[in-house]
PAVEXRO-5995 format. One record per residue: residue in three letters; x, y, z of N, C-alpha, C in turn. Coordinates in steps of 0.02 Angstrom, whole numbers, plus 50000, padded with zeros to 5 digits. Atoms other than C-alpha are relative to their C-alpha. Layout:
<recs>
ALAXYZXYZXYZ;...
</recs>
This chain:
<recs>
UNK500734999650004516175030849429499714995650055;UNK500325003849946515085025349575499274998949981;UNK500705001750011513445016249546499684997550064;UNK500365002349941512155008949664499684993249986;UNK500375006250004511334992349699499614999150064;UNK500395001749941510094984949823500274993650029;UNK499705005849968510854972849948499574996750053;UNK500445002949949509454969850072499315003049995;UNK500684997550002507584971850089499584996850056;UNK500445002649948506164969350211499335003549998;UNK500674997149998504304972450236499714999350070;UNK500375000449936503124975250382499275001749986;UNK500724998950008501234973750385499664999250068;UNK500365001049937500054976150533499634993349999;UNK500335006549995499204960350596499275000349978;UNK500724999750013497424966650574499855000149926;UNK500235000450069496654961550408499295002649996;UNK500674997450011495154971450346499774997649932;UNK500255002750062494184962050214499465004549970;UNK500564996350030492914968750092499354998850037;UNK500605001449960491594960250198499985004750061;UNK499994995149945492164971250343499775006849976;UNK500194993450027491964986550232499245000449990;UNK500724999850011490164981550196499615001750063;UNK500344997949938489754984850379499995007550007;UNK499984992749999490165003150346499555003049948;UNK500364997250057489305005650178499554994749969;UNK500415004550041487974998350067500404998349937;UNK499575002150055489204989349955500104992550003;UNK499895007250000489844971849918500734998549982;UNK499335002250019491454962149898500105000349925;UNK499955000150073491094960149712500075007049972;UNK499984993150025490804978849686500695003050013;UNK499354997249984492414983649775500554996849958;UNK499485003550038493464970249689499995001949926;UNK500064998350071492804974449516500305006949986;UNK499784993150012493244992949536500725001350023;UNK499344998549973494894991349628500504994349996;UNK499565005849998495584973649622500204998150071;UNK499815001149930495654973649813499514995250034;UNK500415004549959495034959449923500085001550074;UNK499874998549929495844964750087500575005050004;UNK499464995449986497034977250164500184999350074;UNK499805000249930498004978750327499905006950031;UNK500074993749965497664992050457500324999750068;UNK499674999649935498664997550607499545003150052;UNK500414996149953497265007850684499274997850002;UNK500695002150000495614999650638499575004949961;UNK500374995650044494385006550509499345002550027;UNK500684998749980492815007850613499915006050046;UNK500034994049959493255022350727500585004449978;UNK499464995450019494225037650674500505000450058;UNK499525000149944495825035950778500255007050017;UNK499704993649982496505050650877500725000349978;UNK499304999650018498215057250829500434996750054;UNK499595003449950499555046650913500435005050039;UNK499574995849959500515054451057500694996950006;UNK499375003749994501865041451092499924993449963;UNK500035006650032502265026150986499944994650052;UNK500065005449952501775009951072500674996750012;UNK499375003349983503145000251159500134994049955;UNK499915005550047502834985551043499404999849953;UNK500535000350049501734980650898500155004749942;UNK499904996150061501564988750727499425004849991;UNK500584995649999500345002650765500115006949971;UNK499864993450026501195017850689500434999549937;UNK499554999750058502105023250532500714998550021;UNK499315001049977503715023550633500164992950017;UNK499865006949982503565006050702500004995449939;UNK499995003850062503134998950531500655001149962;UNK499384998350036504605008150452500604996850033;UNK499425002849964505815002350587500044992449990;UNK500005007350009505274984150570500244998149929;UNK499775001450068505494984250380500745001649992;UNK499304998150004507154993350397500464995150035;UNK499615004949963507784981050527500114993749959;UNK499945005950041507434966550411500485001149941;UNK499554998650056508334975050266500735000050022;UNK499314999949974509894978050372500244993050017;UNK499815006849982509894960350439500154995849938;UNK499895003950061509754953050265500655001949967;UNK499384997750032511184963750200500614998750043;UNK499445000949955512254959850352500365006550016;UNK499714993449989512524978350384499815002450070;UNK500124997449933512694985850558499735007149996;UNK500284993350002511755001850602500515005549990;UNK499494994750006513365011950617500305000449930;UNK499754999950069513765007650435499535003849952;UNK500494996450041512215016850371500125007550007;UNK499864992849999512535034950322499375004350000;UNK500614996050004510735040450296499394995550000;UNK500665003250002508945034950330499525004749965;UNK500534996150033507585041050211499354996450011;UNK500675002849991505785037950263499525003749954;UNK500494997150046504565041050121499304998750029;UNK500655000849969502845044250195499575006149989;UNK500494994549998501275054850183499645000250066;UNK500365000649937500685049450355500494999550059;UNK499545000349943502035053750484499614999950066;UNK500345000749935501635050350665499905006750036;UNK500084993449971501835068750711500265005249951;UNK499774994650043502135085550630500755001350009;UNK499304998749983503795088150718500204995150055;UNK499504999650053505065080250715499834995249943;UNK500095004750055505275070050556499954992950027;UNK500095006949978504715051950573500664996149998;UNK499365003550008506455046550518500425000450063;UNK499624999449938507145052550685499854994150047;UNK500185005649956506175039550786500194993349968;UNK499815006150034506515026350653500754998750008;UNK499285000649991508385029650661500164997950071;UNK499885001849930508335028650851499834992750013;UNK500215007049989507395012150847500504995149970;UNK499525004450034508715004950730500715000950025;UNK499334998749975510205012050824500455003749950;UNK499634996150051510715023550680500065007250024;UNK499904993249977511475040350726500305004549946;UNK499784995650055511975046950556499395004049976;UNK500544995750024510825057250444499344996349994;UNK500675002750008508955054750435499535005549977;UNK500484995050023507565063550341499384996649972;UNK500625002350032505775061550281499965002849930;UNK500124997750068505245063050100499274998749984;UNK500715000550015503445066450049499895001949927;UNK500224998950070503035064449864499384995849987;UNK500625003950002501405055349903500154993049973;UNK499935007050022501195038749812500604998949953;UNK499385000650039502705042449701500615000350044;UNK499474998649953503745044249858500584995149998;UNK499455004849998504735027949853500465000849940;UNK499574999150058505355030849676500395006650004;UNK499634993849985505795048849720500574998450048;UNK499495001749951506725041549868500564995849971;UNK499495004250031507625028549762500485004249959;UNK499574995550039508275042149646500435004250047;UNK499644996049951508765052949795500554996050034;UNK499515004349967509635038649885500574998349953;UNK499495001850049510565033749726500485005849989;UNK499584994250009511195051449701500465001350059;UNK499594998949940511795052949880500534994650009;UNK499505005349998512655036049874500565001449950;UNK499504998450051513535041049713500445005850022;UNK499624994349976514075057049801500434998450061;UNK499565002049945514905047149941499664997550062;UNK500355002249939513555041850064500094992550014;UNK499845007249994514015023450035499394995650011;UNK500595004149987512435016050112499435004450024;UNK500604996449981510675023250123499444994950011;UNK500585004249986509215014350206499385003849978;UNK500594996850029507675018750104499374996250019;UNK500605003249974505965015250178499385003849975;UNK500674997350013504195018050115499534997350052;UNK500435002349945502965017450260499385004550006;UNK500624996249995501155022550283499524996950049;UNK500605002149964499685021650402499435004349972;UNK500524996150034498395028050279499314999250034;UNK500635000749965496995021550390499875006050045;UNK500094994049960497295037250494499815006149958;UNK500164994350044497035048550342499394998649957;UNK500575001950041495575039250263499365003150028;UNK500674997649981493855047150266499534994149998;UNK500405006149997492835032250325499265001449989;UNK500694998450019491235041550280499925000649925;UNK500024999350073491675041950095500024993249967;UNK500045006750028491085025950013500344999449932;UNK499705000250067491895030749846500744998150002;UNK499285001649999493685028149907500254997250066;UNK499765002449935493755022550090500274992949997;UNK499795007050004493985004450036500684999149967;UNK499405000650040495565008349936500644999150040;UNK499354998749968496875011450069500174994950055;UNK499755004549949497955000850183500655002550030;UNK499394998149964499465001750299500554994949987;UNK499445004650008501194994250280500645003849987;UNK499344997050012503044997150248500434995149961;UNK499505003950036504414991250132500655003950000;UNK499344996749995506284994850145500514996549957;UNK499425002850036507844992550040500635003650024;UNK499354996949986509674995650077500345001349934;UNK499684998050063510485005249935500755001150015;UNK499284999849988512385002949927500395001949938;UNK499554998150055513815009349821500334993949969;UNK499615005050036514604998349688500405003649946;UNK499624996950054515955002349560499654999149933;UNK500295000550067515405005849383499315003149996;UNK500644996950015513705010049314499474998650053;UNK500495001749950512685000949445499324998549971;UNK500665002350019510824997449440499535005449972;UNK500464994750023509975014349412500235002449931;UNK499814998350069510005016549223499695006649977;UNK500344993850020508765030949205499425001350047;UNK500564998149957507415040449297499655006149973;UNK500394994150019506065053449276499575001950060;UNK500414997449945505265064249412499625006149975;UNK500374994150020503905077249394499435001650048;UNK500584997949960502475086849473499625005449962;UNK500434994650025501005097549417499595002450059;UNK500334997449940500515107749570499315002949988;UNK500684997550015498975114349480499474994750013;UNK500475005549991498195097249510499924998150074;UNK500085001449929498285097949701499274998850019;UNK500705001149979496365099449715499724993149983;UNK500265006550019496165082149638500054994950057;UNK499885004849946496835073049792500395003350055;UNK499674996649945497245080449961499674998250066;UNK500285000749933496975079550148500265005850042;UNK499814994549955496965094550265500174997150069;UNK499855002149932497655093350441499354998650038;UNK500575001649958496395084450551499394997649963;UNK500585002450037495245078750410500214994449953;UNK499865005650043495105063950294500155002049928;UNK499814998950069495635062150114499415002049957;UNK500484998150052494705070549971500304997949934;UNK499745002350064494895062249801499475000549947;UNK500444999650058494095066249634500204994349953;UNK499775006350026494195048549573500084999549925;UNK499985000850072493795049449388500575004049969;UNK499464995950027494995063649354500684997550022;UNK499375003049977496365055649461500174994049956;UNK499895005950043496145039649359500305002249933;UNK499784997950067496345048649193500715002850003;UNK499344996849995497845059049247500534994850020;UNK499525004949976498665044349335500264995549944;UNK499795004350056498685033349180500475003949954;UNK499584996050044499395047349073500685001450031;UNK499374998449967500715052149201500454993950004;UNK499615006149994501275034249229500314998049933;UNK499765002050066501425030349043500525004949974;UNK499534995050025502285046748998500674999650037;UNK499385000249961503545045449140500394993649985;UNK499675006350016503915027049106500335000349932;UNK499724999450068504175030948922500635004250000;UNK499424995649996505375045048965500604996350030;UNK499455003849969506405033649079500284994849952;UNK499775005050049506485020048946500435003249946;UNK499614996650052507095032448816500685002050027;UNK499364997949971508445039048933500464994050013;UNK499615006149989508995021148971500204996749935;UNK499885003050067509035017548783499764992849998;UNK500325006650001507885002648809499305000649972;UNK500695000250020506204997448741499604996050051;UNK500425003749952504734989848832500144992549996;UNK499845007250006505274972848765500604998050043;UNK499425001449957506854974348871499814999450074;UNK500224999949930505834975749032499744993150021;UNK500225006649975505684959349128499405000650046;UNK500544999249952504504966349260499835007350010;UNK500274993349988503424981849279499755000150072;UNK500194999449929503244987249462499655006850009;UNK500354993749996501885000549467499765001650071;UNK500344998249938501135010149612499344996250003;UNK500595004249992499744999249681499405004250022;UNK500554995549984498335011849673499334996849989;UNK500645002650022496955002849583500164995349941;UNK499825004850052497004987449471499815002749931;UNK500204997250065496104996949332500535004849974;UNK499474995450021497455010349330500614996049978;UNK499435004250017498824997049331499904996849931;UNK500135003450064498014987549187499985004949942;UNK500044995050054497665003349086500705002449981;UNK499314997850014499475009349103500394994549965;UNK499645005650030500164992149063499784998849928;UNK500255000950068499054990748910500295005249952;UNK499724994750042499655007448842500754998949989;UNK499285001450007501455002148874500134993549962;UNK499955006550034501074985448788500384994750042;UNK499725004849954501544975148940499484994750017;UNK500495005249983500684958248964499944999050075;UNK500115000949928499974953449135500554996250035;UNK499485004049967501354940849169500635003950015;UNK499414995949985502624954949173499825005950045;UNK500214994849953501714965249305500044997450071;UNK499985001749929502074964749492499415003350035;UNK500584997149966500524967049598499864996350065;UNK500225002849935500034964549780499365003450023;UNK500574995849980498524976049779499424996050026;UNK500575004049979497294961849803499994999050076;UNK499985001349928497894959149982500285005750043;UNK499734994349961498684975850032499635006549988;UNK500304993750017497634989249948500535005149980;UNK499554994550017498415006049909500385002350063;UNK499604998249942499845008850031500475005849984;UNK499644993950017500505024749947500764998749993;UNK499275000650006502405026249974500254992950011;UNK499785006949986502485008150032499824995249943;UNK500285004950047501615000649881500514997249951;UNK499515002650047503064999349758500504995450034;UNK499555004849969504294991749882499654993550021;UNK500365006149982502954979449942499924995549938;UNK500085003950062502624974049761500674997449976;UNK499335002050022504474973549718500264994250042;UNK499735005249955504964963149870499604993549993;UNK500415006050011503504951249843500234996449937;UNK499775003050062504114948349664500694996750009;UNK499345002849987505904945649722499944993450038;UNK500045005949956505414933249857499614994249968;UNK500355005350036504304923649736500354997949936;UNK499595002350055505704921049611499845003149933;UNK500184996850064505074933349480500535004949977;UNK499474995350017506654944149480500664996249999;UNK499375003750009508324937549415500565004849984;UNK499404995950013510084944149401500025002449928;UNK499974997050067510214956049253499345002349973;UNK500664997850024508344958949236499945007650002;UNK500174992950000507784976449188499305000850030;UNK500644998649967506404982649304499795007149985;UNK500284993350011505264997449270499555001650058;UNK500404997649944504615006249425499665006549979;UNK500344993950020503285019449396499385001150042;UNK500584998449960501955028449493499835007449998;UNK500274993249998500995044349528499715001050069;UNK500284998749934500305052949680499705006950004;UNK500294993449988499445068049755500545005249988;UNK499524994650010500245084249708499935004149936;UNK499965007150015500115078449569500714998249981;UNK499325002150013501795069749573500014993849955;UNK499905006350036502465056149459500754998450001;UNK499295002149998504075046149454500064993249968;UNK499855006550028504855031749361500754998950002;UNK499285001650001506525022749359500094993349964;UNK499805006350029507355009149256500584997450042;UNK499525002849953508324997749372500234993149974;UNK499735006550020509474983549317500174996150062;UNK499945003749938509334970549453500674996450003;UNK499395003849986510934963649529499894995950062;UNK500085004249940510794948849645500535001750051;UNK499494998949948511644952649810500414993750012;UNK499585005949987513074941049860499654995050044;UNK500295005249959512464924449926499274998649988;UNK500715001350012510694925749858499914993949957;
</recs>
């Protein structure tokens, strides 16, 4: 029996910080109004929120200005931490809704930047993408892939409708990566649940060349239900209860959604991982950013049961129960 574990991780955030005060130059709003409704004080942007950026042609030679450069930086850190050379990686998965171009997959440029010449592919399950990717990577490792570099990366500032005051303040850019490796025995992935209801596509979408459209109230309602139902299904499959969960790592969409889901699951605030206050909603990058922040701040310990859960456009949802194993030397 082959299981999986995480042996390295890394994050990347653009240098430019956009505060709520910056957002007030675009709309008649306030820091208090934005924070009360979202829990967000600031977010990072690779492109700048004040002018709609043109589609990128070539990635910049340096800096963190694209989905690909953010993904490569986070991936590089994960490999360095694990002490794994690029030629030892069998597959790169880049989870993103904001690729730098239509063709080819963003993972191709990321693999090239990292010196990886094995398999590479993109995965788009919107904000549930990282958990979809974690389940996919785990299955491929168990099937013989040995090591998969899994990255969630977004430049949502390029997809945000900066004329829509109801949601433009929600989104940010960033990337988080983990190296998923094979281990003997059961490993860390104890249970998972994936789903989609394609009838709900009109609730949240973006057409080519236009900004995001989101029907906020209905997304909120559906998101809480999907997160709770999926998390409950994963717990049942893992034969655990919510009391067994040391840390809940939800998609960082909106603090109200996080708190509503946690309340229904009967999880107290001290068992919730959140970075939304300073990163905003980074879609596929949000769960790895929250997870890695918790790890690096000493909130995750060997043997802890973690519950990852989220939802996204589509409408997708995903959850996983992960038993944390400290990598050697940590």
